[in-house]
C-alpha positions in Angstrom: -19.1 -46.6 -33.5 -18.2 -46.6 -37.1 -14.5 -46.4 -38.1 -15.3 -44.5 -41.3 -14.0 -40.9 -41.1 -16.9 -38.7 -40.0 -17.2 -35.1 -41.0 -14.7 -32.9 -39.1 -15.9 -29.5 -37.9 -15.5 -27.0 -40.8 -13.3 -24.0 -40.1 -15.6 -21.8 -42.2 -18.8 -22.9 -40.4 -21.1 -25.9 -40.6 -24.1 -26.2 -43.0 -27.0 -27.5 -41.0 -30.5 -28.6 -42.0 -33.1 -29.1 -39.3 -36.2 -31.0 -40.2 -39.5 -31.2 -38.3 -42.4 -29.0 -37.1 -44.3 -27.8 -34.1 -42.7 -26.3 -31.0 -39.9 -28.9 -31.0 -38.3 -27.6 -34.2 -38.7 -24.0 -33.1 -36.9 -24.8 -29.8 -34.0 -26.4 -31.5 -33.7 -23.5 -34.0 -33.6 -21.0 -31.1 -30.5 -22.8 -29.8 -28.9 -23.1 -33.2 -29.5 -19.5 -34.0 -26.8 -18.3 -31.6 -24.1 -20.1 -33.7 -25.0 -18.7 -37.0 -22.7 -16.3 -38.8 -25.2 -13.6 -39.7 -25.4 -12.0 -43.1 -27.0 -9.0 -41.6 -24.8 -5.9 -40.7 -26.5 -5.4 -37.3 -25.1 -7.1 -34.3 -26.8 -10.4 -33.2 -29.2 -10.3 -30.3 -26.8 -12.5 -28.3 -23.0 -13.2 -28.5 -22.1 -15.6 -31.4 -21.0 -19.0 -30.1 -18.6 -21.6 -31.4 -18.9 -23.9 -33.3 -20.2 -21.7 -36.0 -22.9 -22.3 -38.6 -22.5 -20.8 -42.1 -25.8 -21.9 -43.3 -28.9 -23.0 -41.3 -32.0 -24.4 -43.1 -35.2 -25.4 -41.6 -37.6 -27.7 -43.5 -41.0 -27.6 -41.9 -44.0 -29.8 -42.2 -47.2 -28.2 -43.6 -50.1 -30.6 -42.6 -51.6 -28.6 -39.8 -55.3 -28.2 -40.1 -56.3 -26.8 -36.7 -56.6 -23.4 -35.1 -55.7 -20.2 -37.0 -53.6 -22.2 -39.6 -56.4 -24.6 -40.4 -58.9 -21.7 -40.8 -56.6 -19.9 -43.2 -56.0 -23.1 -45.1 -59.7 -23.9 -45.5 -60.9 -20.3 -46.3 -58.1 -19.0 -48.4 -56.4 -22.2 -49.8 -52.9 -21.4 -48.5 -50.4 -23.8 -46.8 -50.8 -23.7 -43.0 -48.5 -20.9 -41.8 -48.4 -21.6 -38.1 -45.3 -23.8 -37.8 -43.5 -21.7 -40.3 -44.3 -18.6 -38.2 -43.0 -20.3 -35.1 -39.7 -21.0 -36.9 -39.3 -17.5 -38.2 -39.7 -15.9 -34.7 -37.3 -18.5 -33.2 -34.7 -17.5 -35.8 -35.4 -13.8 -35.7 -32.7 -11.3 -34.7 -35.6 -9.0 -33.9 -36.7 -11.1 -30.9 -38.3 -8.2 -29.1 -40.9 -6.1 -31.0 -41.3 -7.6 -34.4 -41.1 -11.2 -33.2 -43.7 -10.4 -30.5 -45.9 -8.8 -33.1 -45.6 -12.0 -35.3 -46.6 -14.0 -32.3 -49.5 -11.8 -31.4 -52.9 -13.6 -31.3 -56.2 -11.7 -31.6 -58.5 -12.4 -28.7 -61.3 -11.1 -26.5 -64.6 -9.4 -27.1 -64.9 -7.7 -30.4 -62.4 -9.9 -32.1 -64.9 -11.0 -34.6 -63.5 -12.9 -37.5 -59.9 -12.2 -36.3 -60.4 -13.9 -32.9 -57.9 -16.8 -32.5 -55.8 -15.7 -35.5 -52.0 -15.0 -35.2 -50.9 -11.8 -36.7 -47.9 -13.6 -38.2 -50.2 -16.1 -39.9 -52.2 -13.3 -41.4 -49.1 -11.4 -42.5 -47.7 -14.5 -44.2 -51.0 -15.3 -45.9 -51.4 -11.7 -47.2 -47.9 -11.6 -48.4 -48.3 -14.9 -50.2 -51.4 -13.5 -52.0 -49.6 -10.3 -52.9 -46.5 -12.0 -54.4 -48.3 -15.1 -55.6 -45.9 -17.5 -54.1 -45.9 -19.0 -50.5 -42.2 -19.9 -50.3 -41.3 -16.4 -51.6 -43.6 -14.9 -48.9 -41.6 -16.9 -46.3 -38.4 -15.6 -47.7 -39.6 -11.9 -47.6 -41.0 -12.3 -44.1 -37.8 -13.8 -42.9 -35.8 -10.8 -44.3 -38.1 -8.5 -42.3 -37.5 -10.5 -39.2 -33.8 -10.8 -40.0 -33.9 -14.5 -39.4 -30.5 -16.2 -39.0 -31.5 -19.0 -41.4 -33.6 -20.1 -44.4 -37.0 -21.7 -43.9 -38.7 -23.9 -46.5 -42.0 -25.8 -46.2 -41.6 -29.5 -46.8 -44.0 -29.0 -49.8 -45.4 -25.8 -51.4 -48.8 -27.6 -51.9 -51.7 -26.0 -50.0 -53.8 -29.1 -49.7 -51.5 -31.7 -48.1 -53.4 -33.7 -45.6 -52.5 -36.6 -43.3 -54.4 -39.9 -43.4 -53.9 -42.4 -40.7 -54.6 -46.1 -40.4 -55.4 -46.7 -36.7 -54.6 -49.9 -34.7 -58.4 -50.6 -34.7 -58.4 -50.7 -38.5 -60.2 -47.4 -38.9 -58.9 -44.6 -41.2 -58.8 -41.1 -39.8 -58.3 -38.0 -42.1 -56.7 -34.7 -40.9 -54.1 -33.9 -38.3 -56.5 -32.6 -35.7 -58.7 -35.7 -35.9 -55.6 -38.0 -35.8 -54.1 -36.5 -32.7 -57.5 -36.6 -31.0 -58.0 -40.3 -31.7 -57.4 -42.7 -28.8 -57.1 -45.8 -31.1 -53.3 -45.5 -31.7 -51.6 -44.8 -35.0 -50.4 -47.8 -37.0 -49.4 -46.0 -40.1 -49.7 -42.6 -41.7 -49.6 -41.3 -45.3 -49.8 -38.0 -47.1 -52.8 -37.1 -49.4 -52.0 -36.7 -52.2 -49.3 -39.3 -52.0 -47.0 -37.8 -54.7 -46.2 -34.6 -52.8 -43.0 -33.1 -54.0 -40.5 -31.0 -52.1 -39.0 -27.6 -53.0 -35.9 -27.9 -55.1 -34.2 -25.5 -52.6 -34.9 -27.9 -49.7 -33.3 -30.8 -51.6 -30.3 -28.6 -52.5 -29.8 -27.7 -48.8 -30.1 -31.4 -47.8 -27.6 -32.4 -50.5 -25.0 -29.8 -49.3 -25.5 -30.2 -45.5 -22.8 -31.1 -43.0 -25.4 -32.0 -40.4 -29.1 -33.1 -40.9 -31.3 -33.3 -37.9 -34.8 -34.7 -37.6 -36.9 -33.7 -34.5 -37.7 -33.1 -31.8 -41.5 -33.0 -32.4 -44.6 -35.1 -32.6 -43.7 -38.4 -34.1 -46.6 -38.9 -36.6 -47.6 -35.3 -37.3 -44.3 -33.4 -37.2 -41.4 -35.7 -37.9 -42.8 -38.5 -40.2 -44.7 -36.2 -42.7 -41.4 -34.7 -43.8 -39.9 -38.1 -44.8 -43.1 -39.0 -46.7 -42.5 -36.2 -49.2 -41.3 -37.7 -52.4 -37.5 -37.6 -52.8 -36.7 -36.3 -49.2 -35.6 -39.8 -47.7 -33.5 -40.5 -50.8 -31.8 -37.0 -50.6 -31.1 -37.5 -46.9 -29.5 -41.0 -47.3 -27.5 -39.9 -50.3 -26.1 -36.8 -48.5 -22.7 -37.1 -46.9 -24.0 -35.2 -43.8 -23.9 -36.5 -40.3 -27.6 -37.5 -39.8 -29.0 -37.2 -36.3 -32.3 -37.8 -34.7 -33.2 -35.5 -31.7 -35.4 -37.5 -29.4 -38.5 -36.3 -27.6 -38.4 -35.8 -23.8 -42.0 -37.2 -23.2 -44.5 -39.4 -25.0 -47.4 -37.6 -26.5 -51.0 -38.5 -25.5 -52.7 -40.6 -28.1 -50.0 -40.0 -30.8 -47.2 -41.9 -29.1 -48.5 -43.3 -25.9 -46.4 -46.2 -24.6 -43.8 -45.9 -27.3 -40.1 -46.2 -26.5 -37.2 -44.3 -28.1 -36.4 -47.2 -30.4 -40.1 -47.5 -31.5 -40.0 -43.8 -32.4 -36.9 -44.4 -34.5 -38.4 -47.5 -36.1 -41.6 -45.7 -37.1 -39.6 -43.1 -38.9 -37.4 -45.7 -40.7 -40.5 -47.7 -41.6 -42.3 -44.7 -43.2 -39.1 -43.4 -44.9 -38.4 -47.0 -46.1 -34.7 -46.4 -45.2 -32.5 -45.5 -42.3 -32.5 -41.7 -42.5 -30.2 -41.2 -39.5 -27.3 -42.9 -37.8 -27.2 -41.1 -34.4 -29.8 -40.2 -31.8 -29.4 -37.4 -29.2 -31.5 -38.6 -26.2 -32.2 -37.0 -22.8 -30.8 -38.9 -19.9 -31.8 -36.3 -17.2 -34.5 -37.5 -14.9 -37.8 -35.6 -15.0 -38.8 -34.3 -11.6 -41.6 -36.1 -9.8 -43.9 -33.0 -9.9 -43.6 -32.8 -13.6 -44.0 -36.6 -14.1 -47.2 -36.5 -12.1 -48.5 -33.5 -14.0 -47.8 -35.2 -17.4 -49.3 -38.5 -16.1 -52.6 -36.9 -15.7 -52.6 -36.7 -19.6 -51.3 -40.2 -20.0 -47.7 -39.0 -21.0 -44.4 -40.2 -19.5 -40.7 -39.7 -20.0 -39.5 -41.3 -23.1 -37.8 -44.7 -22.3 -34.4 -45.0 -23.9 -34.1 -48.7 -24.7 -30.5 -48.5 -25.8 -29.9 -52.0 -27.0 -33.0 -51.9 -29.3 -31.8 -48.6 -30.7 -28.4 -50.0 -31.5 -30.1 -53.0 -33.2 -31.6 -50.5 -35.6 -28.1 -49.3 -36.6 -28.4 -46.1 -34.6 -25.8 -44.9 -32.1 -27.5 -43.4 -29.0 -25.9 -40.4 -27.4 -27.1 -39.4 -24.0 -27.1 -35.9 -22.5 -28.9 -33.6 -20.1 -31.3 -31.9 -22.5 -34.1 -31.2 -20.1 -35.3 -27.8 -19.1 -37.8 -28.4 -16.4 -38.6 -24.9 -15.3 -42.4 -25.1 -15.8 -42.8 -27.8 -18.4 -40.6 -30.5 -19.9 -38.9 -28.6 -22.6 -35.6 -29.1 -24.4 -32.8 -27.0 -23.2 -32.2 -25.2 -26.5 -28.6 -24.2 -26.0 -27.4 -27.6 -24.7 -29.0 -29.7 -27.4 -27.8 -27.3 -30.1 -24.2 -27.4 -28.8 -24.1 -31.2 -28.6 -25.5 -31.4 -32.1 -22.9 -29.1 -33.5 -20.0 -30.6 -31.6 -20.9 -34.1 -32.6 -18.8 -34.0 -35.9 -15.7 -33.0 -34.1 -16.3 -35.5 -31.2 -16.7 -38.4 -33.8 -13.7 -37.2 -35.7 -11.5 -37.3 -32.6 -12.8 -40.8 -31.8 -12.1 -41.9 -35.3 -8.6 -40.6 -35.2 -8.1 -42.5 -31.9 -9.1 -45.7 -33.6 -6.8 -45.3 -36.7 -3.7 -47.4 -36.2 -0.5 -45.3 -35.9 1.8 -46.0 -38.9 
């Protein structure tokens, strides 16, 4: 453990930046939301918990090209709204009606061209067209939902794609095609390669007390964010506590057979620097019934090879982060609490190491 003085818990609240995509980031945000000091006059949907967050910012990958998001992207030339929508509903104070409405998906006979589309995706797309700016549409939609945090796409560009070099030497273009490939991903890049982030996202990273990356799909949710020009540099130059939130299970095709240290090394290799110093990893055993179910899809619990993680300059922190009710999901409240109390825990350890005068 480093003897440098880590960030102590701020009395006025922590400034937290959560980076990722997919359902993993939304789950983490749902836990962090309960700690946010709201700017809205209405009471929060659940009791406010300590330690407190004064500013919560989500930075979300925008490379999805499947489902409703992919159709809107191809047909209307907008950034894919799906992961953004998931984050908005996760952070919403209006969890009941409005959040349910944003999650609503058209289906069944007579759906026509709307079948498969999410109402929230359509709303974001329409609002972006009305105001002429996708990030502004996110901000306005977030205000409607009374989200307890800011949400920024990792890039405002509408045409960012993933391009993967597979282990068999082939190149595969597009997130959907990449995740479907069984060849294994050797390396991934953004097309175009010079994608730039929003200035607001860089500003949030610069001013953060805690920056988290993950949980989420390794190559299609976590790594794309550190491929955006200027983001790795902003993270490493920030004085924030930088933390990786590890996945619970490997993902078929995308991370089959990879250990926790291999996840971390892949992120560092793509970022070309060490973008975090700590890793929150699940140590709770996955029940046999769930293990068998996931094994059918060639997925297994993530193996925590702790010595290899430490060799990368990362301190692993183990905890019970598993919610195994129906699927292997992160326990949002427990992972959020451990993330937010990490600065004060490290501060106490640092004080214990400082020699008494």
